[in-house]
C-alpha positions in Angstrom: -27.5 -3.3 17.5 -29.1 -0.7 15.2 -28.3 3.0 15.4 -30.8 5.4 16.9 -31.6 7.0 13.5 -32.5 3.6 12.0 -34.6 2.8 15.0 -36.4 6.1 14.6 -37.1 5.5 10.9 -38.4 2.1 11.7 -40.8 3.4 14.4 -42.1 6.0 12.0 -42.7 3.4 9.4 -44.8 1.1 11.5 -46.6 3.4 14.0 -49.1 4.7 11.4 -51.4 1.8 12.4 -50.6 1.5 16.1 -54.0 0.8 17.8 -52.3 -1.1 20.6 -51.7 -0.3 24.2 -49.3 -2.5 26.1 -49.4 -3.6 29.7 -47.8 -6.2 32.0 -50.7 -8.6 31.9 -54.0 -8.8 30.1 -57.0 -11.1 30.6 -58.1 -13.0 27.5 -60.7 -15.8 27.5 -60.6 -15.9 31.2 -56.9 -16.3 31.6 -54.0 -13.9 32.1 -51.0 -13.7 29.8 -47.6 -14.2 31.4 -44.3 -13.0 29.9 -44.0 -11.2 26.6 -46.1 -8.3 25.5 -49.8 -8.1 26.4 -51.9 -5.7 24.2 -55.5 -4.5 24.5 -57.9 -5.7 21.8 -58.7 -3.1 19.1 -62.1 -3.2 17.4 -60.7 -1.3 14.4 -58.4 -4.2 13.6 -59.6 -7.4 11.8 -59.8 -10.0 14.6 -57.4 -12.6 13.0 -54.7 -9.9 13.0 -55.7 -8.1 16.3 -52.6 -9.0 18.4 -53.3 -9.4 22.1 -50.2 -11.3 23.2 -46.7 -11.7 21.8 -43.9 -13.8 23.3 -40.6 -15.5 22.4 -39.5 -18.1 25.0 -36.5 -20.4 25.1 -37.1 -24.2 25.1 -34.0 -26.4 25.3 -32.1 -25.5 22.1 -34.9 -23.5 20.4 -36.8 -20.3 20.4 -40.6 -20.6 20.5 -42.4 -17.7 18.7 -45.9 -17.1 19.9 -48.6 -14.7 18.9 -52.2 -14.6 20.1 -55.0 -12.6 18.4 -58.6 -11.7 19.4 -60.0 -13.8 16.6 -59.1 -17.1 14.8 -55.4 -17.0 13.9 -54.6 -17.8 10.3 -58.2 -17.7 9.2 -57.7 -14.8 6.7 -55.4 -15.1 3.7 -54.9 -13.0 0.6 -57.2 -13.6 -2.3 -55.4 -15.1 -5.3 -54.9 -12.6 -8.0 -53.4 -14.9 -10.6 -50.2 -12.9 -11.1 -47.1 -12.1 -9.2 -47.0 -8.3 -9.8 -49.1 -6.5 -7.2 -49.9 -9.6 -5.3 -50.4 -9.6 -1.5 -48.6 -11.3 1.4 -50.3 -11.5 4.9 -48.0 -11.9 7.8 -47.5 -12.4 11.5 -44.1 -10.8 12.3 -41.7 -10.7 15.3 -39.2 -7.9 14.7 -36.1 -8.5 16.9 -32.9 -6.8 18.0 -30.9 -9.9 16.8 -28.1 -9.2 14.4 -29.0 -10.7 10.9 -25.7 -12.6 11.1 -27.2 -14.9 13.7 -29.2 -16.6 11.0 -26.7 -16.3 8.1 -27.1 -12.8 6.6 -24.5 -10.1 6.6 -23.9 -8.4 10.0 -26.0 -5.3 10.6 -27.8 -5.6 7.3 -31.1 -4.2 8.8 -33.7 -5.3 11.3 -34.0 -9.1 11.5 -37.6 -10.3 11.8 -39.2 -13.7 12.0 -42.4 -14.0 10.0 -45.2 -16.4 9.3 -46.7 -15.6 5.9 -49.3 -16.7 3.3 -49.4 -15.6 -0.4 -51.3 -17.8 -2.9 -49.8 -16.1 -6.0 -46.2 -17.4 -5.6 -44.1 -19.9 -3.8 -40.9 -18.9 -2.0 -40.1 -22.2 -0.1 -38.6 -24.3 -3.0 -37.0 -26.8 -0.6 -40.3 -27.8 1.1 -43.7 -29.2 0.2 -46.0 -27.6 2.7 -49.3 -28.9 1.3 -47.9 -32.5 0.9 -49.0 -33.0 -2.7 -45.5 -33.9 -4.0 -44.9 -30.6 -5.7 -42.5 -28.0 -4.3 -43.6 -24.9 -6.1 -47.4 -24.6 -5.5 -47.9 -24.0 -1.8 -47.3 -20.3 -1.1 -50.9 -20.0 0.1 -50.1 -22.4 3.0 -48.9 -20.6 6.1 -45.1 -20.9 6.3 -42.1 -19.2 8.0 -39.3 -16.9 7.0 -36.4 -14.9 8.4 -36.4 -11.5 6.6 -34.2 -8.4 6.9 -36.1 -5.1 6.8 -35.1 -1.5 6.1 -37.0 1.7 5.4 -37.4 2.7 1.7 -39.4 5.8 0.6 -40.0 4.0 -2.8 -42.5 1.8 -0.9 -44.3 4.9 0.4 -43.6 7.6 2.9 -42.0 6.1 6.0 -42.6 2.5 4.7 -40.4 -0.6 5.0 -39.3 -3.2 2.6 -37.6 -6.6 2.6 -34.0 -5.6 1.6 -33.3 -6.2 -2.1 -30.2 -7.8 -3.4 -28.9 -5.7 -6.3 -28.1 -7.3 -9.6 -24.6 -8.8 -9.3 -24.6 -8.5 -5.5 -23.3 -11.4 -3.5 -24.1 -10.9 0.1 -23.7 -13.6 2.7 -26.9 -15.7 2.7 -28.4 -18.6 4.7 -28.2 -22.1 3.2 -32.0 -22.2 2.8 -32.2 -18.9 0.9 -34.9 -19.4 -1.7 -33.1 -17.8 -4.6 -35.1 -14.6 -4.6 -33.2 -11.2 -5.0 -34.1 -10.4 -1.3 -32.6 -10.9 2.1 -35.1 -13.6 3.0 -34.6 -17.1 4.3 -37.0 -20.1 4.0 -35.9 -22.4 6.8 -38.9 -24.7 6.7 -40.0 -24.4 10.4 -43.7 -25.1 10.3 -46.1 -22.8 12.2 -48.9 -24.4 14.2 -52.3 -22.7 14.6 -54.6 -23.4 17.5 -57.7 -21.3 17.7 -56.4 -17.8 18.5 -52.7 -18.5 18.5 -49.8 -19.2 16.1 -46.6 -20.8 17.4 -43.3 -21.8 15.7 -40.4 -23.6 17.2 -37.0 -22.5 15.8 -33.9 -24.5 16.7 -30.6 -22.7 17.3 -27.1 -24.0 18.0 -26.6 -21.8 21.0 -29.8 -20.3 22.5 -28.0 -18.9 25.5 -26.2 -16.4 23.2 -29.6 -14.9 22.3 -30.9 -14.3 25.8 -30.4 -10.5 25.6 -32.5 -10.2 22.5 -35.6 -7.9 22.5 -38.6 -8.2 20.3 -42.0 -6.8 19.3 -45.1 -8.2 17.4 -46.6 -6.9 14.2 -49.4 -8.0 11.8 -49.1 -6.6 8.3 -49.8 -7.0 4.6 -46.9 -6.8 2.2 -47.2 -6.2 -1.6 -45.1 -7.3 -4.5 -44.1 -4.3 -6.6 -46.3 -3.9 -9.7 -43.2 -3.8 -11.9 -41.6 -6.8 -10.0 -38.4 -4.7 -9.6 -36.6 -3.2 -6.6 -38.1 -2.6 -4.2 -39.5 -6.0 -4.8 -41.5 -6.5 -1.6 -42.9 -3.6 0.4 -44.8 -3.4 3.7 -48.0 -2.0 2.3 -50.3 -1.9 5.4 -49.6 -2.4 9.1 -52.6 -3.9 10.9 -51.3 -3.7 14.5 -48.1 -3.3 16.5 -48.0 -5.1 19.8 -46.2 -2.5 21.8 -47.9 0.4 20.0 -44.6 2.2 19.2 -42.2 -0.6 18.0 -40.0 -0.1 21.0 -39.2 -3.8 21.2 -40.1 -4.1 24.9 -40.3 -7.9 24.8 -37.5 -10.0 26.5 -36.9 -13.7 26.0 -38.1 -15.9 28.8 
């Protein structure tokens, strides 16, 4: 578990765009959400990223990550810029209280988050061919999944977060599907599914019961590759919405 100072820094980093207000249940399209975090729609947030329900549930030997928005999930992706430096990443993110060691990183390396991302200017899933064209390095613009480890870094902006950099010569513990980038990022290949206003991803684990005490939240955000392509390499540039409103990780697995 993280220390209180780290938790406070993380809250400050993400709460600048907290339009959300959470509650035990919320009607949406005539139905009530059950479990997870229900959040009121916010007109100020672009509908494909306007989180209204966030949930992680257990299913046999897997965790199922779910996020529902007020618009069409996955409809909006970054515009291709033609270069890596300064390019954008759009993301649906589930910050968790899980120790990064659960998925193959160093223990207590930062906050472990599961993310569904799209970024047409680069590919960071070298083991998988998401668009099915026979090439492994041209499908970053297709929505895909990652585990990332986050920490605050003032170099990204006041109170901002980054995906943790691996310094030159550093040899931290890494998952087997690490994509070779100098970041604490994993590209495990679990494919997200989009259905109208929702995104879902099923992620297998060897021992789901060991994760039952985990807490989580939901965030939609844009990240940016540093213009110099040096550390910090990948910064959280803009938070669209936080499901809980204050990144208190109120969600419990069900």
